[in-house]
MIPAZA-921283 format. One record per residue (C-alpha): x, y, z; residue number from 0. Coordinates in steps of 0.25 Angstrom, whole numbers. Each point is the difference from the previous one (the first is absolute). Last residue first. Layout:
N
{atom {X Y Z} NUM};
...
***
This chain:
442
{atom {-90 116 -180} 441};
{atom {0 0 -14} 440};
{atom {-13 -5 -1} 439};
{atom {-5 10 9} 438};
{atom {6 11 -6} 437};
{atom {-8 -5 -14} 436};
{atom {-13 0 8} 435};
{atom {1 14 6} 434};
{atom {-14 -1 4} 433};
{atom {-9 -11 0} 432};
{atom {-15 3 -1} 431};
{atom {-10 -10 4} 430};
{atom {-11 -3 -10} 429};
{atom {-1 -15 3} 428};
{atom {5 -3 13} 427};
{atom {13 -2 8} 426};
{atom {8 -8 12} 425};
{atom {-6 -14 -5} 424};
{atom {6 2 -13} 423};
{atom {16 -3 3} 422};
{atom {4 -5 -14} 421};
{atom {-5 13 -7} 420};
{atom {1 0 -15} 419};
{atom {7 9 -9} 418};
{atom {-3 -4 -15} 417};
{atom {9 -2 -10} 416};
{atom {-4 -12 -6} 415};
{atom {-14 -2 -3} 414};
{atom {-12 -6 10} 413};
{atom {-11 -8 -5} 412};
{atom {7 -13 3} 411};
{atom {8 -5 10} 410};
{atom {11 -9 5} 409};
{atom {3 0 14} 408};
{atom {13 0 7} 407};
{atom {7 -6 12} 406};
{atom {0 -14 -3} 405};
{atom {-8 0 -13} 404};
{atom {-16 0 -1} 403};
{atom {-5 1 -15} 402};
{atom {-10 7 -7} 401};
{atom {-5 10 11} 400};
{atom {-12 10 -7} 399};
{atom {1 14 3} 398};
{atom {-8 11 5} 397};
{atom {6 14 2} 396};
{atom {-3 9 12} 395};
{atom {7 14 0} 394};
{atom {7 7 9} 393};
{atom {3 15 -5} 392};
{atom {14 5 -2} 391};
{atom {-3 2 -15} 390};
{atom {-1 -15 1} 389};
{atom {3 -9 11} 388};
{atom {-4 -14 -2} 387};
{atom {-9 -8 11} 386};
{atom {-2 -14 -5} 385};
{atom {-11 -10 -5} 384};
{atom {-10 -11 5} 383};
{atom {-16 4 -1} 382};
{atom {-9 -5 10} 381};
{atom {-2 15 4} 380};
{atom {14 2 2} 379};
{atom {10 -11 2} 378};
{atom {15 3 1} 377};
{atom {13 -5 -7} 376};
{atom {13 7 3} 375};
{atom {4 -10 11} 374};
{atom {2 -10 -12} 373};
{atom {11 9 -7} 372};
{atom {-5 5 -15} 371};
{atom {5 -8 -12} 370};
{atom {-2 4 -15} 369};
{atom {1 -13 -9} 368};
{atom {9 -9 -7} 367};
{atom {2 -15 3} 366};
{atom {10 -10 3} 365};
{atom {-1 -15 3} 364};
{atom {5 -12 8} 363};
{atom {12 7 8} 362};
{atom {2 -11 10} 361};
{atom {8 8 12} 360};
{atom {12 -9 7} 359};
{atom {4 -4 13} 358};
{atom {9 -11 3} 357};
{atom {3 -14 7} 356};
{atom {11 -7 -7} 355};
{atom {12 9 -4} 354};
{atom {15 -3 -4} 353};
{atom {-4 -5 -13} 352};
{atom {-6 13 -5} 351};
{atom {13 8 3} 350};
{atom {-2 9 -11} 349};
{atom {-12 -4 -8} 348};
{atom {3 -10 -12} 347};
{atom {-12 0 -10} 346};
{atom {-8 -11 -4} 345};
{atom {-10 0 11} 344};
{atom {-13 -11 2} 343};
{atom {-10 6 9} 342};
{atom {-8 -10 10} 341};
{atom {-14 3 5} 340};
{atom {-6 -6 13} 339};
{atom {-14 5 2} 338};
{atom {-7 0 13} 337};
{atom {-12 -1 8} 336};
{atom {-4 -15 -4} 335};
{atom {12 -1 -9} 334};
{atom {4 1 -15} 333};
{atom {12 -3 -6} 332};
{atom {5 9 -11} 331};
{atom {13 -3 -8} 330};
{atom {9 7 -10} 329};
{atom {-5 15 -1} 328};
{atom {12 5 -9} 327};
{atom {10 11 5} 326};
{atom {3 14 -4} 325};
{atom {10 5 10} 324};
{atom {-3 15 5} 323};
{atom {13 6 8} 322};
{atom {0 9 11} 321};
{atom {13 -4 7} 320};
{atom {0 -14 4} 319};
{atom {-3 -8 12} 318};
{atom {-15 5 1} 317};
{atom {-3 -7 -14} 316};
{atom {-9 8 -11} 315};
{atom {-7 -12 -8} 314};
{atom {-7 3 -13} 313};
{atom {-12 -8 -6} 312};
{atom {0 -10 -12} 311};
{atom {-12 -10 -4} 310};
{atom {-11 7 8} 309};
{atom {-13 -4 2} 308};
{atom {2 -9 10} 307};
{atom {7 11 7} 306};
{atom {-13 7 2} 305};
{atom {-6 -13 6} 304};
{atom {11 -1 9} 303};
{atom {-3 15 5} 302};
{atom {-15 -4 3} 301};
{atom {6 -12 7} 300};
{atom {10 7 8} 299};
{atom {14 -1 -1} 298};
{atom {11 -11 3} 297};
{atom {14 0 -5} 296};
{atom {10 -8 -8} 295};
{atom {13 7 -7} 294};
{atom {7 -9 -11} 293};
{atom {13 -2 -6} 292};
{atom {6 -2 -14} 291};
{atom {13 5 -7} 290};
{atom {9 1 13} 289};
{atom {-1 -15 4} 288};
{atom {7 0 14} 287};
{atom {12 -9 4} 286};
{atom {0 -1 15} 285};
{atom {11 1 10} 284};
{atom {5 -6 12} 283};
{atom {-10 -10 6} 282};
{atom {5 -10 10} 281};
{atom {4 -15 -3} 280};
{atom {14 1 8} 279};
{atom {2 11 9} 278};
{atom {4 15 -2} 277};
{atom {10 8 6} 276};
{atom {0 15 -6} 275};
{atom {13 5 -8} 274};
{atom {-10 8 -9} 273};
{atom {-14 2 6} 272};
{atom {-11 -10 1} 271};
{atom {-13 7 -3} 270};
{atom {-14 -1 6} 269};
{atom {-14 3 -4} 268};
{atom {-11 -4 9} 267};
{atom {-12 0 -8} 266};
{atom {-14 -3 8} 265};
{atom {-9 -11 -4} 264};
{atom {-15 1 4} 263};
{atom {-4 13 -8} 262};
{atom {1 -5 -13} 261};
{atom {-5 -14 4} 260};
{atom {-12 6 3} 259};
{atom {-1 6 -14} 258};
{atom {0 -14 -6} 257};
{atom {10 -6 -9} 256};
{atom {-2 -13 -7} 255};
{atom {0 7 -13} 254};
{atom {14 7 2} 253};
{atom {7 -14 2} 252};
{atom {8 -1 -12} 251};
{atom {5 14 1} 250};
{atom {7 -3 14} 249};
{atom {-5 7 13} 248};
{atom {2 -13 9} 247};
{atom {14 -4 -3} 246};
{atom {6 13 0} 245};
{atom {-6 5 14} 244};
{atom {11 -3 8} 243};
{atom {5 14 -1} 242};
{atom {14 0 -8} 241};
{atom {8 13 -3} 240};
{atom {13 -4 -7} 239};
{atom {-7 3 -13} 238};
{atom {8 -4 -15} 237};
{atom {-9 4 -11} 236};
{atom {-3 -10 -11} 235};
{atom {6 -13 -7} 234};
{atom {0 -13 7} 233};
{atom {9 -10 9} 232};
{atom {9 11 4} 231};
{atom {14 -6 4} 230};
{atom {5 -1 15} 229};
{atom {14 -1 2} 228};
{atom {5 -9 11} 227};
{atom {12 4 9} 226};
{atom {11 -5 9} 225};
{atom {1 -15 -3} 224};
{atom {-5 0 -14} 223};
{atom {-13 2 -7} 222};
{atom {2 6 -14} 221};
{atom {-7 -11 -7} 220};
{atom {-11 0 11} 219};
{atom {-10 5 -9} 218};
{atom {-13 5 7} 217};
{atom {-7 -4 -12} 216};
{atom {-3 -14 5} 215};
{atom {-7 1 13} 214};
{atom {-9 13 0} 213};
{atom {0 3 -16} 212};
{atom {-2 -14 -4} 211};
{atom {-11 -3 11} 210};
{atom {-7 12 -4} 209};
{atom {1 -3 -14} 208};
{atom {-5 -16 4} 207};
{atom {-12 8 8} 206};
{atom {-5 8 -12} 205};
{atom {2 -11 -9} 204};
{atom {-11 -8 7} 203};
{atom {-9 11 2} 202};
{atom {1 3 -15} 201};
{atom {-3 -15 -2} 200};
{atom {-12 0 9} 199};
{atom {-5 14 -5} 198};
{atom {-1 -6 -14} 197};
{atom {-6 13 -7} 196};
{atom {7 -2 -13} 195};
{atom {7 14 2} 194};
{atom {3 -4 14} 193};
{atom {6 -13 -4} 192};
{atom {8 7 -10} 191};
{atom {6 10 8} 190};
{atom {4 -10 11} 189};
{atom {7 -8 -11} 188};
{atom {7 12 -6} 187};
{atom {5 3 15} 186};
{atom {4 -14 3} 185};
{atom {8 0 -12} 184};
{atom {7 13 2} 183};
{atom {3 -4 14} 182};
{atom {7 -13 -5} 181};
{atom {9 8 -10} 180};
{atom {4 10 10} 179};
{atom {4 -11 10} 178};
{atom {6 -8 -11} 177};
{atom {9 13 -5} 176};
{atom {4 3 16} 175};
{atom {5 -15 3} 174};
{atom {-10 -7 9} 173};
{atom {8 -6 13} 172};
{atom {0 -13 7} 171};
{atom {2 3 16} 170};
{atom {-15 -1 3} 169};
{atom {-2 -13 -8} 168};
{atom {-4 0 -14} 167};
{atom {-14 -5 -5} 166};
{atom {-1 3 -15} 165};
{atom {-10 11 -5} 164};
{atom {-8 -7 -11} 163};
{atom {-8 9 -8} 162};
{atom {-12 -6 -4} 161};
{atom {0 -11 -11} 160};
{atom {13 -3 -6} 159};
{atom {-3 -4 -15} 158};
{atom {6 13 -4} 157};
{atom {3 11 10} 156};
{atom {-9 11 1} 155};
{atom {1 16 1} 154};
{atom {14 0 -6} 153};
{atom {9 11 6} 152};
{atom {11 5 -9} 151};
{atom {-6 -4 -14} 150};
{atom {-14 2 4} 149};
{atom {2 15 3} 148};
{atom {-13 6 -2} 147};
{atom {-7 -10 9} 146};
{atom {-5 9 11} 145};
{atom {12 -3 8} 144};
{atom {9 3 -10} 143};
{atom {-6 14 -2} 142};
{atom {0 2 15} 141};
{atom {14 -4 0} 140};
{atom {4 10 -12} 139};
{atom {-8 11 7} 138};
{atom {7 -2 13} 137};
{atom {13 -1 -7} 136};
{atom {-3 13 -8} 135};
{atom {-5 7 13} 134};
{atom {13 -4 7} 133};
{atom {9 7 -11} 132};
{atom {-9 13 2} 131};
{atom {1 0 15} 130};
{atom {15 -3 0} 129};
{atom {3 -5 14} 128};
{atom {13 3 6} 127};
{atom {6 -10 9} 126};
{atom {-2 2 14} 125};
{atom {16 -5 5} 124};
{atom {2 12 8} 123};
{atom {-10 -4 10} 122};
{atom {7 -14 2} 121};
{atom {8 8 9} 120};
{atom {14 -8 2} 119};
{atom {9 -4 11} 118};
{atom {-7 -14 5} 117};
{atom {-3 7 13} 116};
{atom {-7 12 -5} 115};
{atom {-10 -10 -8} 114};
{atom {-4 -7 13} 113};
{atom {4 -15 -2} 112};
{atom {-7 -13 -6} 111};
{atom {-4 8 -12} 110};
{atom {-14 0 -9} 109};
{atom {-1 6 -12} 108};
{atom {-9 8 -7} 107};
{atom {-7 4 -13} 106};
{atom {9 -7 -10} 105};
{atom {-7 0 -15} 104};
{atom {-5 -14 -5} 103};
{atom {-14 4 -5} 102};
{atom {-1 15 -2} 101};
{atom {2 12 10} 100};
{atom {-6 13 0} 99};
{atom {5 9 13} 98};
{atom {-11 4 11} 97};
{atom {10 -2 12} 96};
{atom {14 1 -6} 95};
{atom {7 -14 -4} 94};
{atom {11 -9 6} 93};
{atom {-5 1 14} 92};
{atom {8 -6 11} 91};
{atom {-7 -8 10} 90};
{atom {7 -7 12} 89};
{atom {-1 -15 2} 88};
{atom {-9 -12 2} 87};
{atom {-3 -8 -13} 86};
{atom {-8 -1 -12} 85};
{atom {-7 15 4} 84};
{atom {-15 0 -7} 83};
{atom {-5 6 -12} 82};
{atom {-14 6 -2} 81};
{atom {-7 0 -13} 80};
{atom {-9 12 -3} 79};
{atom {-12 2 -11} 78};
{atom {-6 11 8} 77};
{atom {-12 4 7} 76};
{atom {-1 13 7} 75};
{atom {-11 2 11} 74};
{atom {-11 9 1} 73};
{atom {-6 13 7} 72};
{atom {-10 8 -8} 71};
{atom {-2 14 -4} 70};
{atom {-12 3 -10} 69};
{atom {0 7 -12} 68};
{atom {-8 9 -11} 67};
{atom {9 10 -5} 66};
{atom {-3 15 -4} 65};
{atom {3 9 -12} 64};
{atom {-4 12 4} 63};
{atom {-9 13 -3} 62};
{atom {1 11 9} 61};
{atom {-7 6 11} 60};
{atom {6 11 9} 59};
{atom {0 -4 15} 58};
{atom {-5 10 11} 57};
{atom {1 0 15} 56};
{atom {-8 11 6} 55};
{atom {3 4 14} 54};
{atom {8 13 -3} 53};
{atom {-10 5 -10} 52};
{atom {-12 -4 9} 51};
{atom {5 8 11} 50};
{atom {2 13 -9} 49};
{atom {-15 -3 -5} 48};
{atom {-6 -2 14} 47};
{atom {7 12 4} 46};
{atom {-5 8 -12} 45};
{atom {-13 -6 3} 44};
{atom {-1 3 15} 43};
{atom {3 15 -3} 42};
{atom {-10 1 -10} 41};
{atom {-10 -7 8} 40};
{atom {5 10 12} 39};
{atom {-3 13 -9} 38};
{atom {-13 -5 -5} 37};
{atom {-5 -4 14} 36};
{atom {5 14 6} 35};
{atom {-7 8 -10} 34};
{atom {-12 -9 1} 33};
{atom {-1 2 15} 32};
{atom {3 15 -3} 31};
{atom {-12 2 -9} 30};
{atom {-8 -8 9} 29};
{atom {2 8 13} 28};
{atom {-2 13 -9} 27};
{atom {-13 -6 -5} 26};
{atom {-4 -4 14} 25};
{atom {2 12 6} 24};
{atom {-8 9 -9} 23};
{atom {-11 -10 1} 22};
{atom {-1 1 15} 21};
{atom {-1 14 -2} 20};
{atom {-10 0 -9} 19};
{atom {-9 -9 9} 18};
{atom {4 10 11} 17};
{atom {-7 11 -7} 16};
{atom {8 11 -4} 15};
{atom {1 14 9} 14};
{atom {-4 12 -7} 13};
{atom {9 12 5} 12};
{atom {-8 12 4} 11};
{atom {-1 12 -9} 10};
{atom {8 13 1} 9};
{atom {-8 12 -6} 8};
{atom {9 6 -9} 7};
{atom {-5 16 -2} 6};
{atom {-2 6 -14} 5};
{atom {1 14 1} 4};
{atom {-11 12 -2} 3};
{atom {1 12 -7} 2};
{atom {-3 13 5} 1};
{atom {-9 10 -9} 0};
***
């Protein structure tokens, strides 16, 4: 019997419907689009993160001891007496600028011919000033003027009434000891009048003391045909700089000053050099009290209210290297739109007797806290905060501003050691910041 073999019958290809073809093409297209989108997004985020890493500016928060201060411009007020030249001639200094001097010491000499013409340099005659010895002498003079040495300088003369200074003609001379005695008596009476509140008597004693220093205390005992030695009428620092404001900016006139007057007067410091020719009656040097001086400046009314509550503050003057000087808030004068504040200083700063108009920082308080730069602060959904970087991601952290300083903000709610972005406008929360450590090192 013959076997039958299976025979393959070729069929016809069945074509899909148009709808199925469309769906297939659409699915492939969408798949490609999704792949491209995610690849592009990954590349964009990587590039954005790299760009952010190079643009980001950060600061690490830390707890600091901060200063509350205000920068002001004002004038230095000193107790200073100007000494004028008794005659025409050439000036020869006997002391160095800034030397401490006591009553009766020779400060300068007026000669009739230039120093080179008389065959001797008076600069070589500058005496050695022992500062310790001078301090002891100043202390003794201070003690005596305060009434602690009544035997040497009696404050009162029995049955003589007020101090009587005999009228003498211009050629008559006081002995240096007599000058010292009369000065001491006038100083004691001036202090007593001030302590009793008798300003009329105090003004009279002050005027007489000034007349005595300007007219009689320029001792003419060494005056001869060729020279005149000029002796110090007071104890203090010798300054060869004068600015013409010595009579106006006096401690006794502090309560009468105004903020307009501080800017109205312009100091014109001048100095007469060794061997320079000068005329009679011109100022040649001044004696400055080196124990107490003052600084007066105008501030805003709000700053004045703060300083009213302070008994002592610190000053940092611009004419010395960074140095904080503790001072007393001495007098406050309120005006319509400004407040005039005077500080009393008991510390001798380098060259303070030369300057008149200076700048200073008034440091009135200290506080401790965590700070961030002002530009780091942002507002998000009516909430104030900063952007920090935590695990390479940008996070928003709300904070509360406690105090605003010149360039920084003292904040609450942010611990020390956080990395804060202080150019936040280029970033958003949740952004990835790659290679932060490398960007910070750069």
